C-alpha positions in Angstrom: -12.1 7.3 -48.6 -15.0 5.3 -49.5 -13.4 1.9 -48.4 -16.2 1.1 -46.2 -13.8 0.7 -43.0 -15.6 1.7 -40.0 -13.6 3.9 -37.3 -12.3 1.5 -34.6 -14.5 1.1 -31.7 -13.3 0.3 -28.2 -14.4 -3.4 -27.3 -17.1 -3.5 -24.6 -16.1 -4.1 -21.2 -16.6 -7.5 -19.8 -19.9 -8.1 -17.5 -17.8 -8.4 -14.5 -15.8 -5.3 -14.8 -19.1 -3.5 -15.7 -20.7 -4.6 -12.3 -17.3 -4.1 -10.4 -17.5 -0.4 -11.8 -21.1 -0.1 -10.7 -20.1 -1.3 -6.9 -17.0 1.1 -6.8 -19.2 4.1 -7.8 -21.9 2.9 -5.2 -19.2 3.2 -2.5 -18.0 -0.4 -2.2 -14.5 -0.3 -0.9 -13.4 -3.7 -1.7 -14.7 -2.9 -5.5 -12.8 0.3 -5.6 -9.7 -1.3 -4.4 -10.1 -4.0 -7.0 -11.1 -1.6 -9.8 -7.8 0.4 -8.9 -5.9 -2.7 -9.4 -7.3 -3.3 -12.8 -6.4 0.2 -13.8 -3.0 0.1 -12.4 -2.2 -3.3 -14.1 -4.4 -2.9 -17.3 -6.7 -5.8 -16.5 -9.4 -5.7 -18.9 -9.5 -2.0 -19.0 -6.9 0.3 -20.4 -4.1 0.8 -18.2 -4.4 4.3 -16.4 -2.5 5.1 -13.4 -4.5 8.2 -12.5 -7.6 6.2 -12.6 -5.9 3.9 -10.2 -5.0 6.4 -7.9 -8.4 7.7 -7.9 -10.0 4.6 -6.9 -7.2 3.8 -4.4 -7.9 6.9 -2.7 -11.6 6.3 -2.6 -11.0 3.0 -0.9 -8.2 4.2 1.2 -10.3 7.2 2.6 -12.9 4.4 3.7 -10.1 2.8 5.7 -9.2 -0.2 3.4 -5.7 -1.1 4.4 -4.7 -2.8 1.1 -5.6 0.3 -0.7 -3.8 2.7 1.8 -0.7 0.5 1.1 -1.1 0.7 -2.5 -1.9 4.3 -2.7 1.4 4.8 -0.8 3.4 2.9 -3.4 1.7 5.3 -6.2 3.0 8.3 -4.3 6.5 6.6 -3.6 7.0 6.0 -7.4 5.1 8.8 -8.9 2.6 6.7 -10.7 -0.4 8.8 -11.4 0.5 11.7 -9.0 3.8 13.6 -8.4 6.0 11.6 -6.5 5.9 12.5 -2.8 7.5 10.4 -0.4 5.9 12.3 2.8 2.7 11.3 1.2 3.7 7.9 0.8 4.8 7.5 4.2 1.3 8.8 5.5 -0.5 6.1 3.6 1.8 3.5 4.4 1.7 4.3 8.2 -2.4 4.1 8.0 -2.0 0.6 6.5 0.7 -0.5 8.9 -1.2 0.7 11.9 -4.2 -1.4 10.7 -2.0 -4.7 10.7 -1.3 -4.5 6.8 2.1 -6.4 6.5 2.9 -4.7 3.3 2.3 -1.2 4.7 4.5 -2.2 7.6 7.3 -3.5 5.3 7.0 -0.2 3.2 7.0 2.0 6.3 10.1 0.3 7.4 11.9 0.7 4.1 11.1 4.4 4.4 12.7 4.8 7.7 15.7 2.8 6.5 16.1 4.7 3.6 15.1 8.2 5.0 12.5 8.9 2.4 9.6 11.0 3.6 10.8 10.9 7.1 14.3 11.0 8.9 16.5 7.8 8.3 16.0 5.8 11.8 17.1 2.3 11.9 15.6 1.7 15.3 12.0 2.3 13.7 12.8 0.7 10.5 13.8 -2.4 12.4 10.6 -2.1 14.6 8.2 -1.8 11.4 10.4 -4.9 9.7 10.0 -6.8 12.9 6.1 -6.2 12.9 5.6 -7.0 9.3 8.0 -10.3 9.7 5.5 -11.2 12.6 2.7 -11.0 10.1 4.3 -13.3 7.8 6.3 -11.1 5.4 9.4 -12.7 4.4 11.0 -9.8 2.6 10.7 -8.1 6.1 12.2 -10.6 7.7 15.2 -10.6 5.2 15.6 -6.8 5.3 15.4 -6.8 9.3 18.3 -9.2 9.1 20.5 -7.1 6.8 19.7 -4.1 8.9 20.5 -5.6 12.0 24.1 -6.1 11.0 24.4 -2.4 11.1 23.0 -1.8 14.3 24.3 -1.9 17.8 22.8 -4.6 20.4 21.3 -1.4 22.3 19.4 -0.1 19.2 18.0 -3.6 18.3 16.8 -4.0 22.0 15.2 -0.6 21.6 13.8 -1.5 18.3 12.2 -4.9 19.7 10.8 -2.8 22.8 9.1 -0.4 20.3 7.7 -3.1 18.1 6.2 -4.9 21.0 4.5 -1.6 21.9 3.4 -1.0 18.3 2.3 -4.4 17.8 0.2 -4.7 21.0 -1.5 -1.4 20.0 -2.1 -2.7 16.6 -3.5 -5.9 18.0 -6.1 -4.0 20.2 -7.1 -1.6 17.4 -7.9 -4.4 15.0 -9.3 -6.9 17.3 -12.2 -4.3 18.2 -13.3 -4.4 14.8 -13.6 -8.1 14.8 
């Protein structure tokens, strides 16, 4: 062709992203979580859900609750993996049990909708209640909507369950502090 036009090259990654990748490869769970988010949303890297899942999983397997919740959403919506509600519930539960309000909200929603678990308004209310106690305003709204469809006895049972779960989570998470 002889026009002198060079093949298009990828622009170099910003230094901060290169450093983040190095930390993630070295096993830093917070860096892995951050890198996963960059791949998920295409922030200074090419958007790639499979890469996002890879890095979320690495961080999640190290116990990073934010990564566990995010990995759950990837499974729930089939982004970078086959949609799998049971696997989503597994990761939401891990995050929820560490006190992650998003994991608690999403786990509540899975119970409310019977996705990956049997539909259970009492458990949905309990998880929404805990997430609401952790300042998740969406969970508070969802709990109020759900309560309109529940009996007083179901609500009382859900509140009892949520107190027990909340206390267990507090004991578990305060040990690490």
